C-alpha positions as CSV (number, residue, x, y, z in Angstrom):
1,M,-197.9,-133.1,-84.7
2,L,-201.3,-132.1,-84.9
3,T,-202.8,-131.8,-81.5
4,I,-206.4,-130.4,-80.2
5,L,-204.4,-127.2,-79.3
6,S,-202.0,-127.1,-82.4
7,P,-202.9,-123.8,-84.1
8,A,-203.3,-125.7,-87.5
9,K,-206.3,-126.9,-86.0
10,N,-207.8,-123.6,-87.1
11,R,-208.8,-124.0,-90.6
12,L,-207.2,-120.5,-91.8
13,L,-204.3,-120.8,-89.6
14,A,-203.9,-124.3,-91.5
15,E,-204.1,-122.6,-94.7
16,L,-200.9,-120.6,-94.5
17,E,-198.1,-121.7,-96.5
18,R,-195.1,-123.1,-94.7
19,A,-192.8,-120.4,-94.5
20,E,-195.6,-117.8,-93.4
21,Y,-196.7,-119.8,-90.8
22,H,-193.4,-120.2,-89.4
23,R,-193.1,-116.4,-89.6
24,L,-196.3,-115.7,-87.8
25,S,-196.2,-118.8,-85.3
26,P,-193.8,-117.2,-82.8
27,F,-196.5,-114.4,-82.3
28,L,-199.3,-116.7,-81.9
29,E,-200.3,-116.9,-78.1
30,L,-202.6,-119.8,-76.8
31,I,-205.1,-118.5,-74.6
32,A,-208.2,-120.1,-72.5
33,L,-211.8,-118.3,-72.8
34,E,-215.0,-119.1,-70.9
35,R,-218.1,-118.6,-71.7
36,G,-219.6,-114.9,-71.3
37,D,-215.6,-113.5,-71.7
38,V,-215.9,-110.4,-73.9
39,L,-213.3,-109.9,-76.4
40,Y,-214.4,-106.3,-78.0
41,Q,-216.9,-104.0,-77.0
42,V,-218.9,-102.1,-79.1
43,D,-216.9,-99.1,-80.8
44,G,-213.7,-100.5,-78.4
45,K,-210.3,-100.5,-80.3
46,M,-209.5,-103.9,-81.3
47,V,-206.0,-104.9,-79.9
48,Y,-205.5,-108.6,-81.1
49,A,-207.6,-110.7,-84.0
50,Y,-208.1,-114.3,-82.2
51,F,-208.5,-117.5,-84.4
52,P,-210.7,-120.0,-82.4
53,V,-209.5,-123.7,-82.1
54,T,-212.0,-125.0,-79.8
55,A,-214.0,-122.1,-78.4
56,T,-216.6,-120.2,-80.4
57,M,-217.5,-116.5,-80.2
58,S,-220.4,-114.5,-81.0
59,I,-220.7,-111.0,-82.8
60,D,-223.7,-109.0,-81.4
61,Y,-225.3,-105.9,-82.4
62,L,-226.5,-104.1,-79.1
63,L,-230.5,-102.7,-79.5
64,E,-231.1,-99.3,-77.8
65,N,-233.9,-101.3,-75.5
66,G,-231.0,-103.3,-74.0
67,G,-231.3,-106.4,-76.2
68,T,-229.0,-108.3,-78.3
69,S,-228.9,-109.6,-81.8
70,E,-226.4,-112.1,-82.9
71,I,-224.7,-110.8,-86.2
72,N,-222.4,-113.6,-86.7
73,R,-220.9,-116.9,-85.0
74,V,-217.1,-117.6,-85.3
75,G,-215.6,-121.1,-84.8
76,N,-212.7,-123.1,-85.7
77,E,-213.0,-122.2,-89.5
78,G,-212.5,-118.6,-89.2
79,M,-211.2,-115.7,-87.3
80,L,-212.4,-113.0,-85.4
81,G,-210.9,-109.3,-86.1
82,V,-211.9,-108.7,-90.0
83,P,-212.3,-105.3,-89.5
84,L,-208.4,-105.2,-88.9
85,F,-207.4,-105.6,-92.4
86,M,-210.9,-104.0,-93.9
87,G,-209.6,-100.1,-93.0
88,G,-210.7,-99.9,-89.2
89,D,-209.5,-100.7,-85.7
90,R,-212.8,-100.9,-84.1
91,S,-215.6,-103.5,-83.4
92,A,-219.0,-102.4,-84.6
93,G,-220.6,-105.2,-82.5
94,R,-219.7,-106.6,-79.2
95,A,-218.1,-109.8,-79.8
96,V,-218.6,-112.4,-77.0
97,V,-217.5,-116.2,-76.4
98,Q,-220.4,-118.7,-76.4
99,T,-218.1,-121.9,-76.1
100,S,-215.7,-122.2,-73.7
101,G,-212.6,-123.3,-75.0
102,Y,-209.2,-122.3,-76.6
103,A,-208.1,-120.0,-79.1
104,Y,-205.1,-118.1,-80.5
105,R,-205.2,-114.4,-80.5
106,L,-202.1,-112.4,-82.7
107,S,-201.9,-108.8,-81.9
108,A,-203.5,-106.3,-84.7
109,A,-200.2,-104.6,-85.4
110,R,-198.7,-108.0,-86.5
111,L,-201.3,-109.1,-88.0
112,M,-201.3,-105.9,-90.3
113,A,-198.0,-106.3,-91.2
114,E,-198.2,-109.7,-92.4
115,F,-201.1,-108.3,-94.5
116,Y,-199.1,-105.8,-95.9
117,H,-196.3,-108.1,-96.6
118,K,-198.8,-108.9,-99.5
119,G,-198.2,-112.4,-99.6
120,P,-200.8,-115.3,-99.5
121,L,-202.1,-114.3,-96.3
122,L,-203.3,-111.1,-97.6
123,R,-205.2,-113.1,-100.3
124,L,-206.4,-115.7,-98.0
125,L,-207.6,-113.2,-95.6
126,L,-209.3,-111.2,-98.4
127,R,-211.3,-114.5,-99.5
128,Y,-212.2,-115.1,-95.9
129,A,-213.6,-111.6,-95.7
130,Q,-216.1,-112.2,-98.8
131,A,-217.0,-115.7,-97.8
132,R,-218.0,-113.6,-94.4
133,L,-220.4,-111.5,-96.1
134,M,-221.9,-113.8,-98.4
135,Q,-223.0,-116.1,-95.2
136,V,-224.3,-112.9,-93.4
137,S,-226.4,-112.2,-96.8
138,Q,-227.6,-115.6,-96.8
139,L,-228.5,-115.8,-93.2
140,A,-230.8,-112.6,-93.8
141,A,-232.4,-113.9,-96.9
142,C,-232.9,-117.3,-94.9
143,N,-234.9,-115.9,-92.0
144,S,-237.0,-114.0,-94.4
145,H,-237.9,-116.7,-96.8
146,H,-237.6,-120.3,-94.9
147,S,-239.4,-121.9,-91.7
148,T,-238.8,-122.0,-88.3
149,K,-237.9,-125.8,-88.7
150,Q,-235.3,-125.1,-91.8
151,R,-233.9,-122.5,-90.0
152,L,-233.2,-124.6,-86.9
153,C,-231.5,-127.8,-88.9
154,R,-229.2,-124.8,-90.5
155,Y,-228.3,-123.5,-87.5
156,L,-227.6,-127.1,-86.0
157,L,-225.9,-128.2,-88.6
158,Q,-223.7,-124.8,-88.7
159,M,-223.0,-125.0,-85.2
160,L,-221.7,-128.8,-85.4
161,D,-219.5,-127.6,-88.4
162,R,-217.7,-124.8,-86.6
163,S,-217.1,-126.3,-83.2
164,S,-214.2,-128.7,-82.6
165,S,-216.4,-130.5,-80.1
166,N,-219.9,-132.0,-80.2
167,E,-220.7,-130.3,-77.1
168,L,-222.9,-126.9,-78.3
169,A,-224.5,-124.8,-75.9
170,A,-226.9,-122.1,-76.2
171,T,-230.6,-120.9,-74.8
172,Q,-233.8,-120.6,-76.6
173,E,-233.7,-116.9,-76.7
174,E,-230.2,-116.9,-78.4
175,I,-231.3,-119.4,-80.8
176,G,-235.0,-117.6,-81.5
177,G,-232.6,-114.6,-82.1
178,I,-230.2,-115.8,-84.5
179,I,-233.1,-117.4,-86.7
180,G,-235.6,-114.7,-86.1
181,V,-238.5,-116.7,-84.2
182,R,-239.8,-116.3,-81.0
183,R,-238.9,-119.1,-78.2
184,E,-241.9,-121.0,-78.8
185,G,-241.1,-120.9,-82.3
186,V,-237.7,-123.1,-81.4
187,T,-239.9,-125.1,-79.1
188,D,-242.4,-126.2,-81.8
189,A,-239.6,-127.2,-84.2
190,A,-237.2,-129.0,-81.6
191,R,-240.7,-131.2,-81.1
192,W,-241.1,-131.7,-84.9
193,L,-237.6,-132.9,-84.9
194,Q,-237.6,-134.8,-81.7
195,E,-241.2,-137.0,-83.3
196,R,-238.8,-137.7,-86.3
197,G,-236.4,-139.5,-84.3
198,I,-233.8,-136.4,-85.4
199,I,-233.0,-135.1,-82.0
200,R,-233.9,-135.9,-78.9
201,W,-234.8,-132.9,-76.2
202,R,-235.0,-134.0,-72.7
203,R,-234.4,-131.9,-69.7
204,G,-233.6,-128.8,-71.0
205,H,-231.2,-130.6,-73.4
206,V,-231.7,-132.0,-77.5
207,T,-229.5,-134.6,-78.1
208,V,-228.5,-134.7,-82.2
209,L,-229.4,-138.2,-83.4
210,S,-228.9,-137.4,-86.5
211,R,-226.8,-135.3,-88.8
212,S,-228.3,-137.0,-92.0
213,G,-231.7,-136.0,-90.5
214,L,-231.1,-132.8,-89.9
215,H,-229.7,-132.2,-93.7
216,A,-232.5,-134.1,-95.1
217,H,-235.0,-131.1,-93.8
218,V,-232.8,-128.1,-93.8
219,C,-233.1,-125.9,-96.6
220,E,-231.1,-124.9,-99.5
221,C,-229.2,-122.2,-97.8
222,Y,-226.9,-124.5,-95.7
223,D,-225.4,-125.9,-99.3
224,V,-225.5,-122.3,-100.9
225,V,-223.2,-121.6,-98.2
226,C,-221.0,-124.2,-98.0
227,H,-220.5,-124.2,-102.0
228,A,-219.8,-120.5,-101.8
229,T,-217.0,-121.1,-99.4
230,A,-215.4,-123.6,-101.3
231,L,-215.5,-121.3,-104.8
232,L,-213.7,-118.8,-102.6
233,L,-211.4,-121.2,-100.3
234,P,-210.6,-124.1,-103.0
235,D,-207.1,-124.2,-101.6
236,L,-208.5,-124.9,-98.1
237,T,-210.4,-128.2,-99.0
238,A,-207.3,-129.2,-101.2
239,S,-204.8,-128.9,-98.9
240,S,-206.2,-129.9,-95.7
241,A,-207.9,-133.0,-97.0
242,H,-205.3,-135.3,-95.3
243,L,-206.1,-134.2,-92.0
244,P,-208.9,-134.8,-89.9
245,G,-211.5,-132.7,-89.0
246,I,-210.4,-129.9,-91.4
247,W,-213.0,-129.3,-94.5
248,R,-213.6,-131.8,-97.1
249,A,-213.5,-131.9,-101.0
250,S,-217.7,-131.2,-101.1
251,G,-216.9,-127.6,-99.3
252,A,-218.6,-128.5,-96.2
253,L,-217.4,-127.7,-92.9
254,P,-215.9,-131.0,-91.4
255,P,-219.4,-133.2,-90.5
256,Y,-219.0,-134.6,-87.7
257,Q,-220.2,-138.4,-88.6
258,F,-222.7,-139.7,-85.6
259,K,-222.1,-143.7,-85.2
260,D,-225.7,-144.0,-84.3
261,D,-226.6,-142.6,-88.0
262,R,-226.0,-146.5,-88.7
263,R,-228.0,-147.6,-85.8
264,H,-230.6,-145.3,-85.8
265,A,-232.5,-146.9,-88.7
266,H,-233.0,-150.2,-86.4
267,G,-234.7,-148.4,-84.2
268,G,-234.8,-149.6,-80.1
269,E,-233.6,-148.0,-76.8
270,H,-230.4,-149.0,-77.2
271,D,-229.6,-147.5,-80.8
272,A,-230.9,-144.2,-79.4
273,A,-228.9,-144.0,-76.1
274,P,-226.4,-140.7,-76.2
275,H,-222.5,-141.5,-76.5
276,S,-219.6,-139.5,-77.0
277,G,-220.2,-139.4,-81.2
278,Q,-223.3,-137.4,-80.4
279,A,-224.1,-133.6,-80.2
280,E,-225.8,-132.0,-76.9
281,L,-227.0,-128.6,-77.4
282,A,-228.2,-127.1,-74.1
283,F,-230.8,-124.9,-73.9
284,L,-229.8,-123.1,-70.7
């Protein structure tokens, strides 16, 4: 039975062949994580790999002045601990929980034992690592060439994609650091989207009213990443098509369907009211 906390709700674990899944599953430990928990320190030994189910995690680079810059974020589409099977056992950045929730952790020793078994898991993890490298490269290009509004749309879409919940949280400074703009730029871009009825920003919260509206104003980087990921991990979309919340055949991570996309076109205060199918991103 596929429950919200099933290991199969992590899309990499869902991709494992049945025999490998059953061999690995006894060693998977479900843990609860709180926002702010530090999973890896800079140059710290990586004892576990993490497979998020409902939590999201960021990998941050620590600057000499004490600031941080987010390098990547991981949700239920992937795993934390790629350096383990790329030849290292220490983290180049700090890994911090950004959204409270659950994840499965696997000891580094067990992960490497499965990796060197040279079965489907090895090929899956290497393709995932290549997808991650591509995502980071595209992020750098996006932050150099596209507008703040486009980058904010990309960020919101990607956050919705990798979360098991429609509830997202981040500060304006965090978003600005990720998309490469000042806090004021995030404010202006959010106001622009609000004026077009795509989001509503009130009392420190942003409510996403239309996913399709975000997609209409996002740069090409979002679709480029989705398409390239599908090419690198084609089996994931095919084998998981029958499971709700798993990747779609289009190659995108699972798009949340906002019921008000249809109602929003009719306008009116009632149509814009938030409900459980919408996403709220708190600017704390």
